[in-house]
KEBATI-656541 format. One record per residue: residue in three letters; x, y, z of N, C-alpha, C in turn. Coordinates in pm, whole numbers, plus 50000, padded with zeros to 5 digits. Example, Ala and Ser with C-alpha at 12.3 -4.5 7.8 and 13.67 -1.06 7.14 Angstrom:
2
ALA513194943150780512304955050780513204967050780
SER512854977550708513674989450714512905000350787
//
This chain:
237
UNK185771197008536184691205808582183611206908475
UNK182361207408518181241208808427181301222308356
UNK180791222708232180691235208159179251239908157
UNK178991251008221177641256508225177501267908126
UNK176281270408084176001281607995176231294608072
UNK177151302808025177481315208096176751327408040
UNK175861325507945175131336807887174141342607989
UNK174051355707999173111361908093171661358608057
UNK170841357208161169421354508145168621365108220
UNK167591370608157166761380708221165331375508236
UNK164791376608355163421372608383162621385108417
UNK161751389108324161001401508343159511399208369
UNK159051387108348157651383808372157551375408500
UNK157971381308610158041374408738156761376708817
UNK156071366008852154811366908925155051364609074
UNK154721374409154154881373309299153581377709366
UNK153081369209453151861372209528152221375209673
UNK151581385309729151731388809871150361387809937
UNK150281380210046148991379310115149031386810248
UNK147871389210304147761397410424148491391210543
UNK148421378010557149091371410669150591374010666
UNK151191373510546152621376210533152941390610574
UNK152061399710534152291413810566152141416310716
UNK151151410210779150951411710923152141406110999
UNK152671394710952153841388811016155021398411008
UNK155131405610897156221415210880156031427210973
UNK154761430411003154471441511093154791438011238
UNK154901425111268155221419811400154131422811504
UNK153991435211546152981438411648151621441511587
UNK151531440711455150301444711389149091436411427
UNK149291423411457148161414511485147441418311613
UNK148111425811702147471429911827146871443811817
UNK146971449811702146441463311680145481463111562
UNK144181461411589143191460111481143251471411379
UNK143531483611426143541494911333144701493911235
UNK145821488311282146971486411193146681475411092
UNK146051464611139145681453711049144731458710941
UNK143771467110981142801472410885143491481110780
UNK144431489310824145161497810730146031489410638
UNK146651479110695147461470110612146611463410505
UNK145411459110543144501452310450144111461510335
UNK143681473710367143231482910262144401487310174
UNK145571489010235146751493110158147171482210060
UNK147191469710108147561458610021146561457009908
UNK145281458309937144261457109833144421468009728
UNK144821480009773144941491309681146111489609585
UNK147201483809633148401483009548148681468909498
UNK147811459509528148091445509497148481443509350
UNK149671437509333150221434009201150621445909114
UNK150831457809176151391468809095152901467409083
UNK153481459109170154941457409167155381450509039
UNK156591453209000157111447608873158501441808895
UNK158591430708970159891424708999160561419108874
UNK161881418308877162641412808765163971407508818
UNK164531398008743165781391408782166691390308660
UNK167971392808679168951390008575170071382008641
UNK170541371508570171551363008631172411356308525
UNK173521350908569174371342808482175271334008568
UNK175751323308507176711314408572178111317608522
UNK179071318308615180461320608577181371312208666
UNK182481307308610183441299808692184021308908801
UNK184331303108915184891310809026185911302209099
UNK186931308609153187881301409236188451311009340
UNK188911305409449189541313409552190961316709509
UNK191371329009532192721333109495193751325409576
UNK194761320109509195811312609577196721321709658
UNK197001333509605197901342809673197191350709784
UNK195911353809762195151361509860193841354209889
UNK193821345409988192641336910016191361344710046
UNK191511357410087190311365210117189631370209989
UNK190261367509875189691371809748189251359809664
UNK188221362009583187741351909490187811357809349
UNK188101349309254188281353909116187171348409029
UNK186391357408969185361353808873186001353008735
UNK185801341808668186391339908534185391344708428
UNK185491357408390184681363008283185601365808164
UNK185191374708073186081378307962187411383308016
UNK187321390908125188501395008200188281390508344
UNK189271384308409189091380008547188701391708637
UNK187781389108728187301399408821187601394808963
UNK188401402809035188761399609173187711405509267
UNK187101397009346186151401409447186781399709585
UNK186741410209665187351409909797186281406809901
UNK186031394009927185001389910021185481389910166
UNK186771392410186187291392610322187041379210392
UNK186611379810518186361367710596185321358610529
UNK184391364610456183311356710395183771348610276
UNK185031349910238185551341610128185541326710164
UNK185421323610294185371309510334184161302410277
UNK183141310110244181921304010192182031300410044
UNK183091304809979183261302709835184401293009805
UNK185121288509906186301280209881185981267009811
UNK184741262009823184361249409759183611251409628
UNK183511263809581182711266709461183501264509332
UNK182841258609235183391257609099182751268009009
UNK181471270509032180741280808959180011289709060
UNK179721301809016178931310909097177741315809016
UNK176601316109081175441322709022175551337509060
UNK175761346008961175811360508981174441365808943
UNK173801373209032172441377709003172181391609061
UNK171231398409000170691410909054169181410109036
UNK168461415209134167001414609126166391426509196
UNK165171429609158164531441809206163041439709225
UNK162481447109318161021447309335160371456509233
UNK161181464009160160661473409061160441487109120
UNK160071496409036159931510309081158501514409116
UNK157491506609078156111510809100155761511309249
UNK156131501009324155841501009468156651511909537
UNK157831514609483158681525209539158031538909519
UNK157441540909403156761553709375155571555609468
UNK154801544809492153661545709583154111549009724
UNK155211542909766155761545409899156161560009913
UNK156801565409810157231579309814156041588809815
UNK155001585509738153811594009736153161594609873
UNK153071583109940152491582710074153341590710172
UNK154651589510158155561597010246155421612010223
UNK155341616010097155181630210064153871635810119
UNK152841627110126151531631310178151451629910329
UNK152581626410391152681624610537151761613510588
UNK151511603510501150761591610545151801581510595
UNK152281583910715153441576810767153191561810778
UNK152061557910836151771543710853151641536810717
UNK150931543110625150761537110492152111536110421
UNK152931546410434154271546010374155081534410432
UNK154991532510563155711521610628155221508010578
UNK153911506710566153341494010518153751491410374
UNK153741501510291154161500010152155631495910143
UNK156431501610232157841497910235158011483110269
UNK157201478110363157251464010400156781455110284
UNK155781459610212155321452010096156451450909993
UNK157151461909970158271461709878159361452009922
UNK159611451410053160601442110106160161427610085
UNK158871425110105158351411510083158521407209938
UNK158231416309846158411413309704159881410309675
UNK160761418409731162201416509709162661403009766
UNK162181399509885162551386809946162101375009861
UNK160891375909807160381364909725161131363909592
UNK161551375209538162401374709418163731368109453
UNK164241371109571165481364709617165321349709633
UNK164151345409680163891331109692163941324209556
UNK163461331209453163511325609318164951324009271
UNK165801333709305167221332809269167851320809338
UNK167531318909465168061307409539167621294309473
UNK166371293709429165871281509366166611278509236
UNK166991289109161167781287109038169101280309071
UNK169761285209178171041279409218170861265009266
UNK169841262709347169611249409402169291239209293
UNK168491243309195168121234209087169341230309003
UNK170191240208972171391237208893172331228008970
UNK172511230809099173371222409181172821208209191
UNK171511207109201170871194009211171111186009084
UNK171021192408969171241185408842172671180108831
UNK173611187008892175011183108885175431174009000
UNK174531172009095174881164209213175791171709308
UNK175731185109303176561193609386175751199609501
UNK176431207509582175781215009688175901229909662
UNK175431238009759175381252609739175961259909859
UNK176411272009832176921280809938175761288709999
UNK176041296310104175031305910151174811316910047
UNK173781324910069173471336609988174411347810031
UNK175201353009937176191363309967175861375909888
UNK175811387309956175461399809889176381411009937
UNK176971418709846177891429409886177231439309982
UNK177921442310090177401452010185176511446310293
UNK176141433510280175211427910379175801416010454
UNK177051412510427177701401710500179061406510550
UNK179531400110654180791404110716181961402610619
UNK182651413710593183861413210512183701417110366
UNK182481416410313182281419810172181641433610164
UNK182441443410129181981457210130181081460110009
UNK180191470010029179241473809924179961478209796
UNK181141484109810181871489009693182151478109591
UNK182221465709636182481454809541181311452609446
UNK180171458809477179021458009386179371464509252
UNK180311473809255180761480309132181571470909044
UNK182081460009101182771449809024181801438708981
UNK180861435509070179951424309045178901427708939
UNK178291439408952177151442608865177501444408717
UNK178691449308681179021450208539179071436608468
UNK179081425808544179041412508483177641409108430
UNK176681417708463175281415308425174741426708340
UNK173841423708245173181434308168172021440208249
UNK172341449108342171321454608432170201461708357
UNK170531467208240169511474508164168361465508121
UNK168601452408116167551443108076166391442908175
UNK166671446908300165601447208400165431461308458
UNK165841471508381165711485608420166361488408556
UNK167531482708576168271484508699169521492708669
UNK169891501408760171081509608743171911509208871
UNK173201511308856174081512308972174751525908971
UNK174671532809085175241546109095176751545209124
UNK177421556509116178851556809142179191553009285
UNK178231554909378178471551309517178101536609545
UNK177881529009439177621514509444176211511109489
UNK175321520709495173931518309533173111515009409
UNK172281504609419171421500709308170131508909310
UNK169631511809192168361518709176167471510609083
UNK166181508409118165471512809237166101507409366
UNK165751513909480166361510309607166041496109651
UNK164841491409618164481477709657165091468009556
UNK166411467209558167161458609466168371453009540
UNK168831441609492170011435209551170821428409441
UNK172111427409464172941418509383173441407509475
UNK173811396109418174231385109503175121375409427
UNK175721366609504176561355909452176251343309533
UNK176011332309463175791319309528176711309209461
UNK177581303109538178501293309483177891279409480
UNK178281271509381177901257409377179161249209348
UNK179191237109401180351228609378180201215309448
UNK181081206109412181001192609467181371192109615
UNK182071202209664182531202009802181511206609905
UNK180391212209861179371216709954178491205009999
UNK178131205010126177291194210179175811197510171
UNK175451210210183174041214010184173511216410043
UNK172241213210023171591215209893170601226809897
UNK170481233510011169581244910026170391257310056
UNK170121267909982170841280410004170401286510136
UNK171351288210227171061294410355171671308310362
UNK171941312910483172591325810503173861323610583
UNK174701333910586175931333010664175621332710814
UNK174411335710853174031335310995174191321111051
UNK174111311110967174121297411015175441293511080
UNK176511301011055177801297611115178151306711233
UNK177251315511268177511325011376177101319011510
UNK177921321011614177621315511746176411322211811
UNK176021333911762174881341111819173621339811733
UNK173611329811645172521329311548171151326511608
UNK171071321811730169781319011792169191331311861
UNK170041341011896169581352511974169681365711902
UNK170451366411792170681379011723169401384611662
UNK169151397511689167961404011634168101407011485
UNK169341406111433169581409011291169651396311208
UNK169301384711269169371372011199168551372511070
UNK169131367710962168461367510833167671354510817
UNK166401355610788165591343610772165441339510627
UNK165481349310537165281346010397166421350810311
UNK166761363610323167811368910236169141368510308
//
């Protein structure tokens, strides 16, 4: 097996651009409502680039538990058992896992809260969507890190797996995953209830290995029989 650098890496100078077309697409019905489009435009112009996204990640060996196949074992200083449940099938071919946490930062969150406190409901909603767009694009960068490393090794990649957002992997496991990372390097904290702060933050795991056929990080939706009709289908994260 290849030996990868397992030292944590923090990316704090992350540049993410959001354009109006992306925001309107997120609004879905916004394009048919000129007044909503106008509000979206002025809101985006007002807060453009105040967000402060950041990423922290590291590579660690991983294997599926022989005794309990629904669990995966991260090989750190001390082995860490992750209970992925049914979703452990996505890690069975992994030799290494990219463990990462990323955030849209707290500035856009503060603006959203200020608008909400002022009862500017539409503006608060639009700001929330902007924060989600920033988070999604930070997630895309994490996927690219995994894809590039797998490409260098001639390997493939697993889907994007995140505690609490896929079938079988409960949010509580975030309390096991996140201590593997120096969250303080990107001003990220995890509460006792396993919630990350700021709220527009995610942790994730992406496996890489010789047994994977795909070279692009997808989602677990790709194996679902309802993936063409489900309203909760994940397109990016």
